[in-house]
mmCIF entry with sequence, helices, sheets and N, C-alpha, C, O atoms, coordinates in Angstrom:
data_MODEL
# 
_entry.id   MODEL 
# 
_entity.id                         1 
_entity.type                       polymer 
_entity.pdbx_number_of_molecules   1 
# 
_entity_poly.entity_id                      1 
_entity_poly.type                           'polypeptide(L)' 
_entity_poly.nstd_linkage                   no 
_entity_poly.nstd_monomer                   no 
_entity_poly.pdbx_seq_one_letter_code       MSRIDLNVQAPDFTLNDFNGKSVSLSSYLNKKNVMLVFNRGFI 
_entity_poly.pdbx_seq_one_letter_code_can   MSRIDLNVQAPDFTLNDFNGKSVSLSSYLNKKNVMLVFNRGFI 
_entity_poly.pdbx_strand_id                 A 
# 
loop_
_entity_poly_seq.entity_id 
_entity_poly_seq.num 
_entity_poly_seq.mon_id 
_entity_poly_seq.hetero 
1 1  MET n 
1 2  SER n 
1 3  ARG n 
1 4  ILE n 
1 5  ASP n 
1 6  LEU n 
1 7  ASN n 
1 8  VAL n 
1 9  GLN n 
1 10 ALA n 
1 11 PRO n 
1 12 ASP n 
1 13 PHE n 
1 14 THR n 
1 15 LEU n 
1 16 ASN n 
1 17 ASP n 
1 18 PHE n 
1 19 ASN n 
1 20 GLY n 
1 21 LYS n 
1 22 SER n 
1 23 VAL n 
1 24 SER n 
1 25 LEU n 
1 26 SER n 
1 27 SER n 
1 28 TYR n 
1 29 LEU n 
1 30 ASN n 
1 31 LYS n 
1 32 LYS n 
1 33 ASN n 
1 34 VAL n 
1 35 MET n 
1 36 LEU n 
1 37 VAL n 
1 38 PHE n 
1 39 ASN n 
1 40 ARG n 
1 41 GLY n 
1 42 PHE n 
1 43 ILE n 
# 
_struct_asym.id          A 
_struct_asym.entity_id   1 
# 
_struct_conf.conf_type_id            HELX_P 
_struct_conf.id                      HELX_P1 
_struct_conf.pdbx_PDB_helix_id       AA1 
_struct_conf.beg_label_comp_id       LEU 
_struct_conf.beg_label_asym_id       A 
_struct_conf.beg_label_seq_id        25 
_struct_conf.pdbx_beg_PDB_ins_code   ? 
_struct_conf.end_label_comp_id       TYR 
_struct_conf.end_label_asym_id       A 
_struct_conf.end_label_seq_id        28 
_struct_conf.pdbx_end_PDB_ins_code   ? 
_struct_conf.beg_auth_comp_id        LEU 
_struct_conf.beg_auth_asym_id        A 
_struct_conf.beg_auth_seq_id         25 
_struct_conf.end_auth_comp_id        TYR 
_struct_conf.end_auth_asym_id        A 
_struct_conf.end_auth_seq_id         28 
_struct_conf.pdbx_PDB_helix_class    5 
_struct_conf.details                 ? 
_struct_conf.pdbx_PDB_helix_length   4 
# 
_struct_conf_type.id          HELX_P 
_struct_conf_type.criteria    ? 
_struct_conf_type.reference   ? 
# 
_struct_sheet.id               AA1 
_struct_sheet.type             ? 
_struct_sheet.number_strands   2 
_struct_sheet.details          ? 
# 
_struct_sheet_order.sheet_id     AA1 
_struct_sheet_order.range_id_1   1 
_struct_sheet_order.range_id_2   2 
_struct_sheet_order.offset       ? 
_struct_sheet_order.sense        anti-parallel 
# 
loop_
_struct_sheet_range.sheet_id 
_struct_sheet_range.id 
_struct_sheet_range.beg_label_comp_id 
_struct_sheet_range.beg_label_asym_id 
_struct_sheet_range.beg_label_seq_id 
_struct_sheet_range.pdbx_beg_PDB_ins_code 
_struct_sheet_range.end_label_comp_id 
_struct_sheet_range.end_label_asym_id 
_struct_sheet_range.end_label_seq_id 
_struct_sheet_range.pdbx_end_PDB_ins_code 
_struct_sheet_range.beg_auth_comp_id 
_struct_sheet_range.beg_auth_asym_id 
_struct_sheet_range.beg_auth_seq_id 
_struct_sheet_range.end_auth_comp_id 
_struct_sheet_range.end_auth_asym_id 
_struct_sheet_range.end_auth_seq_id 
AA1 1 THR A 14 ? ASN A 16 ? THR A 14 ASN A 16 
AA1 2 SER A 22 ? SER A 24 ? SER A 22 SER A 24 
# 
loop_
_atom_site.group_PDB 
_atom_site.id 
_atom_site.type_symbol 
_atom_site.label_atom_id 
_atom_site.label_alt_id 
_atom_site.label_comp_id 
_atom_site.label_asym_id 
_atom_site.label_entity_id 
_atom_site.label_seq_id 
_atom_site.pdbx_PDB_ins_code 
_atom_site.Cartn_x 
_atom_site.Cartn_y 
_atom_site.Cartn_z 
_atom_site.occupancy 
_atom_site.B_iso_or_equiv 
_atom_site.pdbx_formal_charge 
_atom_site.auth_seq_id 
_atom_site.auth_comp_id 
_atom_site.auth_asym_id 
_atom_site.auth_atom_id 
_atom_site.pdbx_PDB_model_num 
ATOM 1   N N  . MET A 1 1  ? 1.811   -2.606  -4.386 1.00 0.00 ? 1  MET A N  1 
ATOM 2   C CA . MET A 1 1  ? 0.720   -2.450  -3.462 1.00 0.00 ? 1  MET A CA 1 
ATOM 3   C C  . MET A 1 1  ? -0.289  -1.484  -4.085 1.00 0.00 ? 1  MET A C  1 
ATOM 4   O O  . MET A 1 1  ? 0.084   -0.418  -4.574 1.00 0.00 ? 1  MET A O  1 
ATOM 5   N N  . SER A 1 2  ? -1.561  -1.862  -4.064 1.00 0.00 ? 2  SER A N  1 
ATOM 6   C CA . SER A 1 2  ? -2.580  -0.989  -4.636 1.00 0.00 ? 2  SER A CA 1 
ATOM 7   C C  . SER A 1 2  ? -2.831  0.193   -3.711 1.00 0.00 ? 2  SER A C  1 
ATOM 8   O O  . SER A 1 2  ? -2.633  0.103   -2.500 1.00 0.00 ? 2  SER A O  1 
ATOM 9   N N  . ARG A 1 3  ? -3.261  1.279   -4.285 1.00 0.00 ? 3  ARG A N  1 
ATOM 10  C CA . ARG A 1 3  ? -3.478  2.519   -3.542 1.00 0.00 ? 3  ARG A CA 1 
ATOM 11  C C  . ARG A 1 3  ? -4.964  2.697   -3.261 1.00 0.00 ? 3  ARG A C  1 
ATOM 12  O O  . ARG A 1 3  ? -5.803  2.355   -4.095 1.00 0.00 ? 3  ARG A O  1 
ATOM 13  N N  . ILE A 1 4  ? -5.291  3.231   -2.087 1.00 0.00 ? 4  ILE A N  1 
ATOM 14  C CA . ILE A 1 4  ? -6.673  3.508   -1.703 1.00 0.00 ? 4  ILE A CA 1 
ATOM 15  C C  . ILE A 1 4  ? -6.847  5.012   -1.620 1.00 0.00 ? 4  ILE A C  1 
ATOM 16  O O  . ILE A 1 4  ? -6.026  5.696   -1.009 1.00 0.00 ? 4  ILE A O  1 
ATOM 17  N N  . ASP A 1 5  ? -7.906  5.538   -2.226 1.00 0.00 ? 5  ASP A N  1 
ATOM 18  C CA . ASP A 1 5  ? -8.171  6.976   -2.212 1.00 0.00 ? 5  ASP A CA 1 
ATOM 19  C C  . ASP A 1 5  ? -8.584  7.452   -0.830 1.00 0.00 ? 5  ASP A C  1 
ATOM 20  O O  . ASP A 1 5  ? -9.117  6.683   -0.030 1.00 0.00 ? 5  ASP A O  1 
ATOM 21  N N  . LEU A 1 6  ? -8.333  8.731   -0.556 1.00 0.00 ? 6  LEU A N  1 
ATOM 22  C CA . LEU A 1 6  ? -8.752  9.343   0.700  1.00 0.00 ? 6  LEU A CA 1 
ATOM 23  C C  . LEU A 1 6  ? -10.259 9.534   0.729  1.00 0.00 ? 6  LEU A C  1 
ATOM 24  O O  . LEU A 1 6  ? -10.891 9.674   -0.318 1.00 0.00 ? 6  LEU A O  1 
ATOM 25  N N  . ASN A 1 7  ? -10.839 9.538   1.929  1.00 0.00 ? 7  ASN A N  1 
ATOM 26  C CA . ASN A 1 7  ? -12.269 9.785   2.147  1.00 0.00 ? 7  ASN A CA 1 
ATOM 27  C C  . ASN A 1 7  ? -13.168 8.757   1.473  1.00 0.00 ? 7  ASN A C  1 
ATOM 28  O O  . ASN A 1 7  ? -14.292 9.064   1.075  1.00 0.00 ? 7  ASN A O  1 
ATOM 29  N N  . VAL A 1 8  ? -12.664 7.535   1.351  1.00 0.00 ? 8  VAL A N  1 
ATOM 30  C CA . VAL A 1 8  ? -13.436 6.435   0.791  1.00 0.00 ? 8  VAL A CA 1 
ATOM 31  C C  . VAL A 1 8  ? -13.452 5.324   1.838  1.00 0.00 ? 8  VAL A C  1 
ATOM 32  O O  . VAL A 1 8  ? -12.438 5.065   2.487  1.00 0.00 ? 8  VAL A O  1 
ATOM 33  N N  . GLN A 1 9  ? -14.588 4.676   2.002  1.00 0.00 ? 9  GLN A N  1 
ATOM 34  C CA . GLN A 1 9  ? -14.693 3.603   2.974  1.00 0.00 ? 9  GLN A CA 1 
ATOM 35  C C  . GLN A 1 9  ? -13.665 2.511   2.678  1.00 0.00 ? 9  GLN A C  1 
ATOM 36  O O  . GLN A 1 9  ? -13.497 2.100   1.530  1.00 0.00 ? 9  GLN A O  1 
ATOM 37  N N  . ALA A 1 10 ? -12.990 2.053   3.708  1.00 0.00 ? 10 ALA A N  1 
ATOM 38  C CA . ALA A 1 10 ? -11.969 1.015   3.553  1.00 0.00 ? 10 ALA A CA 1 
ATOM 39  C C  . ALA A 1 10 ? -12.613 -0.298  3.132  1.00 0.00 ? 10 ALA A C  1 
ATOM 40  O O  . ALA A 1 10 ? -13.702 -0.630  3.599  1.00 0.00 ? 10 ALA A O  1 
ATOM 41  N N  . PRO A 1 11 ? -11.959 -1.042  2.266  1.00 0.00 ? 11 PRO A N  1 
ATOM 42  C CA . PRO A 1 11 ? -12.498 -2.349  1.884  1.00 0.00 ? 11 PRO A CA 1 
ATOM 43  C C  . PRO A 1 11 ? -12.413 -3.320  3.064  1.00 0.00 ? 11 PRO A C  1 
ATOM 44  O O  . PRO A 1 11 ? -11.490 -3.243  3.876  1.00 0.00 ? 11 PRO A O  1 
ATOM 45  N N  . ASP A 1 12 ? -13.372 -4.219  3.149  1.00 0.00 ? 12 ASP A N  1 
ATOM 46  C CA . ASP A 1 12 ? -13.368 -5.202  4.225  1.00 0.00 ? 12 ASP A CA 1 
ATOM 47  C C  . ASP A 1 12 ? -12.253 -6.215  3.983  1.00 0.00 ? 12 ASP A C  1 
ATOM 48  O O  . ASP A 1 12 ? -12.004 -6.606  2.843  1.00 0.00 ? 12 ASP A O  1 
ATOM 49  N N  . PHE A 1 13 ? -11.585 -6.638  5.046  1.00 0.00 ? 13 PHE A N  1 
ATOM 50  C CA . PHE A 1 13 ? -10.565 -7.671  4.943  1.00 0.00 ? 13 PHE A CA 1 
ATOM 51  C C  . PHE A 1 13 ? -10.558 -8.476  6.232  1.00 0.00 ? 13 PHE A C  1 
ATOM 52  O O  . PHE A 1 13 ? -11.073 -8.028  7.256  1.00 0.00 ? 13 PHE A O  1 
ATOM 53  N N  . THR A 1 14 ? -9.977  -9.654  6.178  1.00 0.00 ? 14 THR A N  1 
ATOM 54  C CA . THR A 1 14 ? -9.903  -10.541 7.335  1.00 0.00 ? 14 THR A CA 1 
ATOM 55  C C  . THR A 1 14 ? -8.459  -10.976 7.536  1.00 0.00 ? 14 THR A C  1 
ATOM 56  O O  . THR A 1 14 ? -7.780  -11.362 6.585  1.00 0.00 ? 14 THR A O  1 
ATOM 57  N N  . LEU A 1 15 ? -7.998  -10.910 8.775  1.00 0.00 ? 15 LEU A N  1 
ATOM 58  C CA . LEU A 1 15 ? -6.658  -11.350 9.152  1.00 0.00 ? 15 LEU A CA 1 
ATOM 59  C C  . LEU A 1 15 ? -6.761  -12.220 10.390 1.00 0.00 ? 15 LEU A C  1 
ATOM 60  O O  . LEU A 1 15 ? -7.784  -12.215 11.074 1.00 0.00 ? 15 LEU A O  1 
ATOM 61  N N  . ASN A 1 16 ? -5.719  -12.959 10.677 1.00 0.00 ? 16 ASN A N  1 
ATOM 62  C CA . ASN A 1 16 ? -5.673  -13.757 11.894 1.00 0.00 ? 16 ASN A CA 1 
ATOM 63  C C  . ASN A 1 16 ? -4.987  -12.963 13.002 1.00 0.00 ? 16 ASN A C  1 
ATOM 64  O O  . ASN A 1 16 ? -3.986  -12.289 12.761 1.00 0.00 ? 16 ASN A O  1 
ATOM 65  N N  . ASP A 1 17 ? -5.536  -13.048 14.232 1.00 0.00 ? 17 ASP A N  1 
ATOM 66  C CA . ASP A 1 17 ? -4.893  -12.389 15.365 1.00 0.00 ? 17 ASP A CA 1 
ATOM 67  C C  . ASP A 1 17 ? -3.780  -13.292 15.906 1.00 0.00 ? 17 ASP A C  1 
ATOM 68  O O  . ASP A 1 17 ? -3.481  -14.331 15.318 1.00 0.00 ? 17 ASP A O  1 
ATOM 69  N N  . PHE A 1 18 ? -3.176  -12.898 17.015 1.00 0.00 ? 18 PHE A N  1 
ATOM 70  C CA . PHE A 1 18 ? -2.049  -13.644 17.578 1.00 0.00 ? 18 PHE A CA 1 
ATOM 71  C C  . PHE A 1 18 ? -2.432  -15.055 18.026 1.00 0.00 ? 18 PHE A C  1 
ATOM 72  O O  . PHE A 1 18 ? -1.567  -15.920 18.164 1.00 0.00 ? 18 PHE A O  1 
ATOM 73  N N  . ASN A 1 19 ? -3.720  -15.285 18.251 1.00 0.00 ? 19 ASN A N  1 
ATOM 74  C CA . ASN A 1 19 ? -4.185  -16.610 18.669 1.00 0.00 ? 19 ASN A CA 1 
ATOM 75  C C  . ASN A 1 19 ? -4.688  -17.448 17.496 1.00 0.00 ? 19 ASN A C  1 
ATOM 76  O O  . ASN A 1 19 ? -5.173  -18.561 17.699 1.00 0.00 ? 19 ASN A O  1 
ATOM 77  N N  . GLY A 1 20 ? -4.581  -16.933 16.279 1.00 0.00 ? 20 GLY A N  1 
ATOM 78  C CA . GLY A 1 20 ? -5.033  -17.653 15.101 1.00 0.00 ? 20 GLY A CA 1 
ATOM 79  C C  . GLY A 1 20 ? -6.502  -17.476 14.791 1.00 0.00 ? 20 GLY A C  1 
ATOM 80  O O  . GLY A 1 20 ? -7.010  -18.093 13.855 1.00 0.00 ? 20 GLY A O  1 
ATOM 81  N N  . LYS A 1 21 ? -7.206  -16.640 15.561 1.00 0.00 ? 21 LYS A N  1 
ATOM 82  C CA . LYS A 1 21 ? -8.631  -16.385 15.333 1.00 0.00 ? 21 LYS A CA 1 
ATOM 83  C C  . LYS A 1 21 ? -8.797  -15.359 14.212 1.00 0.00 ? 21 LYS A C  1 
ATOM 84  O O  . LYS A 1 21 ? -8.084  -14.356 14.178 1.00 0.00 ? 21 LYS A O  1 
ATOM 85  N N  . SER A 1 22 ? -9.730  -15.607 13.300 1.00 0.00 ? 22 SER A N  1 
ATOM 86  C CA . SER A 1 22 ? -9.991  -14.673 12.204 1.00 0.00 ? 22 SER A CA 1 
ATOM 87  C C  . SER A 1 22 ? -10.714 -13.439 12.718 1.00 0.00 ? 22 SER A C  1 
ATOM 88  O O  . SER A 1 22 ? -11.685 -13.540 13.468 1.00 0.00 ? 22 SER A O  1 
ATOM 89  N N  . VAL A 1 23 ? -10.230 -12.277 12.308 1.00 0.00 ? 23 VAL A N  1 
ATOM 90  C CA . VAL A 1 23 ? -10.834 -11.001 12.687 1.00 0.00 ? 23 VAL A CA 1 
ATOM 91  C C  . VAL A 1 23 ? -10.988 -10.177 11.412 1.00 0.00 ? 23 VAL A C  1 
ATOM 92  O O  . VAL A 1 23 ? -10.035 -10.027 10.647 1.00 0.00 ? 23 VAL A O  1 
ATOM 93  N N  . SER A 1 24 ? -12.182 -9.646  11.185 1.00 0.00 ? 24 SER A N  1 
ATOM 94  C CA . SER A 1 24 ? -12.409 -8.837  9.991  1.00 0.00 ? 24 SER A CA 1 
ATOM 95  C C  . SER A 1 24 ? -12.668 -7.384  10.370 1.00 0.00 ? 24 SER A C  1 
ATOM 96  O O  . SER A 1 24 ? -13.131 -7.082  11.469 1.00 0.00 ? 24 SER A O  1 
ATOM 97  N N  . LEU A 1 25 ? -12.363 -6.511  9.450  1.00 0.00 ? 25 LEU A N  1 
ATOM 98  C CA . LEU A 1 25 ? -12.588 -5.083  9.678  1.00 0.00 ? 25 LEU A CA 1 
ATOM 99  C C  . LEU A 1 25 ? -14.066 -4.804  9.914  1.00 0.00 ? 25 LEU A C  1 
ATOM 100 O O  . LEU A 1 25 ? -14.409 -3.954  10.736 1.00 0.00 ? 25 LEU A O  1 
ATOM 101 N N  . SER A 1 26 ? -14.942 -5.504  9.209  1.00 0.00 ? 26 SER A N  1 
ATOM 102 C CA . SER A 1 26 ? -16.382 -5.255  9.355  1.00 0.00 ? 26 SER A CA 1 
ATOM 103 C C  . SER A 1 26 ? -16.900 -5.604  10.751 1.00 0.00 ? 26 SER A C  1 
ATOM 104 O O  . SER A 1 26 ? -17.966 -5.128  11.142 1.00 0.00 ? 26 SER A O  1 
ATOM 105 N N  . SER A 1 27 ? -16.174 -6.420  11.506 1.00 0.00 ? 27 SER A N  1 
ATOM 106 C CA . SER A 1 27 ? -16.614 -6.749  12.864 1.00 0.00 ? 27 SER A CA 1 
ATOM 107 C C  . SER A 1 27 ? -16.494 -5.548  13.800 1.00 0.00 ? 27 SER A C  1 
ATOM 108 O O  . SER A 1 27 ? -17.038 -5.564  14.905 1.00 0.00 ? 27 SER A O  1 
ATOM 109 N N  . TYR A 1 28 ? -15.788 -4.514  13.365 1.00 0.00 ? 28 TYR A N  1 
ATOM 110 C CA . TYR A 1 28 ? -15.629 -3.301  14.164 1.00 0.00 ? 28 TYR A CA 1 
ATOM 111 C C  . TYR A 1 28 ? -16.579 -2.182  13.734 1.00 0.00 ? 28 TYR A C  1 
ATOM 112 O O  . TYR A 1 28 ? -16.504 -1.070  14.256 1.00 0.00 ? 28 TYR A O  1 
ATOM 113 N N  . LEU A 1 29 ? -17.468 -2.474  12.785 1.00 0.00 ? 29 LEU A N  1 
ATOM 114 C CA . LEU A 1 29 ? -18.418 -1.476  12.306 1.00 0.00 ? 29 LEU A CA 1 
ATOM 115 C C  . LEU A 1 29 ? -19.295 -0.984  13.455 1.00 0.00 ? 29 LEU A C  1 
ATOM 116 O O  . LEU A 1 29 ? -19.802 -1.785  14.240 1.00 0.00 ? 29 LEU A O  1 
ATOM 117 N N  . ASN A 1 30 ? -19.471 0.330   13.552 1.00 0.00 ? 30 ASN A N  1 
ATOM 118 C CA . ASN A 1 30 ? -20.266 1.011   14.594 1.00 0.00 ? 30 ASN A CA 1 
ATOM 119 C C  . ASN A 1 30 ? -19.669 0.889   15.991 1.00 0.00 ? 30 ASN A C  1 
ATOM 120 O O  . ASN A 1 30 ? -20.376 1.068   16.983 1.00 0.00 ? 30 ASN A O  1 
ATOM 121 N N  . LYS A 1 31 ? -18.378 0.585   16.079 1.00 0.00 ? 31 LYS A N  1 
ATOM 122 C CA . LYS A 1 31 ? -17.682 0.587   17.359 1.00 0.00 ? 31 LYS A CA 1 
ATOM 123 C C  . LYS A 1 31 ? -16.684 1.737   17.352 1.00 0.00 ? 31 LYS A C  1 
ATOM 124 O O  . LYS A 1 31 ? -16.246 2.180   16.290 1.00 0.00 ? 31 LYS A O  1 
ATOM 125 N N  . LYS A 1 32 ? -16.330 2.213   18.520 1.00 0.00 ? 32 LYS A N  1 
ATOM 126 C CA . LYS A 1 32 ? -15.438 3.358   18.627 1.00 0.00 ? 32 LYS A CA 1 
ATOM 127 C C  . LYS A 1 32 ? -13.989 2.908   18.812 1.00 0.00 ? 32 LYS A C  1 
ATOM 128 O O  . LYS A 1 32 ? -13.710 1.771   19.193 1.00 0.00 ? 32 LYS A O  1 
ATOM 129 N N  . ASN A 1 33 ? -13.079 3.841   18.528 1.00 0.00 ? 33 ASN A N  1 
ATOM 130 C CA . ASN A 1 33 ? -11.660 3.699   18.834 1.00 0.00 ? 33 ASN A CA 1 
ATOM 131 C C  . ASN A 1 33 ? -10.947 2.583   18.094 1.00 0.00 ? 33 ASN A C  1 
ATOM 132 O O  . ASN A 1 33 ? -10.286 1.745   18.708 1.00 0.00 ? 33 ASN A O  1 
ATOM 133 N N  . VAL A 1 34 ? -11.078 2.572   16.801 1.00 0.00 ? 34 VAL A N  1 
ATOM 134 C CA . VAL A 1 34 ? -10.296 1.655   15.976 1.00 0.00 ? 34 VAL A CA 1 
ATOM 135 C C  . VAL A 1 34 ? -9.241  2.480   15.254 1.00 0.00 ? 34 VAL A C  1 
ATOM 136 O O  . VAL A 1 34 ? -9.559  3.461   14.582 1.00 0.00 ? 34 VAL A O  1 
ATOM 137 N N  . MET A 1 35 ? -7.997  2.079   15.398 1.00 0.00 ? 35 MET A N  1 
ATOM 138 C CA . MET A 1 35 ? -6.916  2.802   14.732 1.00 0.00 ? 35 MET A CA 1 
ATOM 139 C C  . MET A 1 35 ? -6.072  1.804   13.955 1.00 0.00 ? 35 MET A C  1 
ATOM 140 O O  . MET A 1 35 ? -5.589  0.818   14.512 1.00 0.00 ? 35 MET A O  1 
ATOM 141 N N  . LEU A 1 36 ? -5.899  2.067   12.670 1.00 0.00 ? 36 LEU A N  1 
ATOM 142 C CA . LEU A 1 36 ? -5.069  1.225   11.833 1.00 0.00 ? 36 LEU A CA 1 
ATOM 143 C C  . LEU A 1 36 ? -3.799  1.985   11.498 1.00 0.00 ? 36 LEU A C  1 
ATOM 144 O O  . LEU A 1 36 ? -3.852  3.149   11.102 1.00 0.00 ? 36 LEU A O  1 
ATOM 145 N N  . VAL A 1 37 ? -2.674  1.340   11.652 1.00 0.00 ? 37 VAL A N  1 
ATOM 146 C CA . VAL A 1 37 ? -1.392  1.976   11.329 1.00 0.00 ? 37 VAL A CA 1 
ATOM 147 C C  . VAL A 1 37 ? -0.669  1.087   10.335 1.00 0.00 ? 37 VAL A C  1 
ATOM 148 O O  . VAL A 1 37 ? -0.409  -0.086  10.604 1.00 0.00 ? 37 VAL A O  1 
ATOM 149 N N  . PHE A 1 38 ? -0.353  1.653   9.200  1.00 0.00 ? 38 PHE A N  1 
ATOM 150 C CA . PHE A 1 38 ? 0.403   0.934   8.183  1.00 0.00 ? 38 PHE A CA 1 
ATOM 151 C C  . PHE A 1 38 ? 1.749   1.620   8.029  1.00 0.00 ? 38 PHE A C  1 
ATOM 152 O O  . PHE A 1 38 ? 1.807   2.779   7.616  1.00 0.00 ? 38 PHE A O  1 
ATOM 153 N N  . ASN A 1 39 ? 2.810   0.939   8.348  1.00 0.00 ? 39 ASN A N  1 
ATOM 154 C CA . ASN A 1 39 ? 4.146   1.500   8.283  1.00 0.00 ? 39 ASN A CA 1 
ATOM 155 C C  . ASN A 1 39 ? 4.869   0.908   7.078  1.00 0.00 ? 39 ASN A C  1 
ATOM 156 O O  . ASN A 1 39 ? 5.069   -0.304  7.000  1.00 0.00 ? 39 ASN A O  1 
ATOM 157 N N  . ARG A 1 40 ? 5.252   1.749   6.160  1.00 0.00 ? 40 ARG A N  1 
ATOM 158 C CA . ARG A 1 40 ? 5.964   1.285   4.982  1.00 0.00 ? 40 ARG A CA 1 
ATOM 159 C C  . ARG A 1 40 ? 7.478   1.242   5.222  1.00 0.00 ? 40 ARG A C  1 
ATOM 160 O O  . ARG A 1 40 ? 8.237   0.819   4.350  1.00 0.00 ? 40 ARG A O  1 
ATOM 161 N N  . GLY A 1 41 ? 7.904   1.677   6.394  1.00 0.00 ? 41 GLY A N  1 
ATOM 162 C CA . GLY A 1 41 ? 9.333   1.681   6.695  1.00 0.00 ? 41 GLY A CA 1 
ATOM 163 C C  . GLY A 1 41 ? 9.948   3.018   6.363  1.00 0.00 ? 41 GLY A C  1 
ATOM 164 O O  . GLY A 1 41 ? 9.306   3.907   5.804  1.00 0.00 ? 41 GLY A O  1 
ATOM 165 N N  . PHE A 1 42 ? 11.187  3.133   6.715  1.00 0.00 ? 42 PHE A N  1 
ATOM 166 C CA . PHE A 1 42 ? 11.904  4.388   6.490  1.00 0.00 ? 42 PHE A CA 1 
ATOM 167 C C  . PHE A 1 42 ? 12.917  4.181   5.375  1.00 0.00 ? 42 PHE A C  1 
ATOM 168 O O  . PHE A 1 42 ? 13.589  3.152   5.296  1.00 0.00 ? 42 PHE A O  1 
ATOM 169 N N  . ILE A 1 43 ? 13.005  5.183   4.523  1.00 0.00 ? 43 ILE A N  1 
ATOM 170 C CA . ILE A 1 43 ? 13.961  5.118   3.409  1.00 0.00 ? 43 ILE A CA 1 
ATOM 171 C C  . ILE A 1 43 ? 14.999  6.201   3.585  1.00 0.00 ? 43 ILE A C  1 
ATOM 172 O O  . ILE A 1 43 ? 15.903  6.330   2.760  1.00 0.00 ? 43 ILE A O  1 
# 
């Protein structure tokens, strides 16, 4: 998995939601309350 530096704008990406609709990170630009959580699991 590639690493992203701190304090750098996140790259835009697109994923499908639970209904199969495409949603991109850029669609949330200038909106409040977006939280991304990436869990790598517990070792």
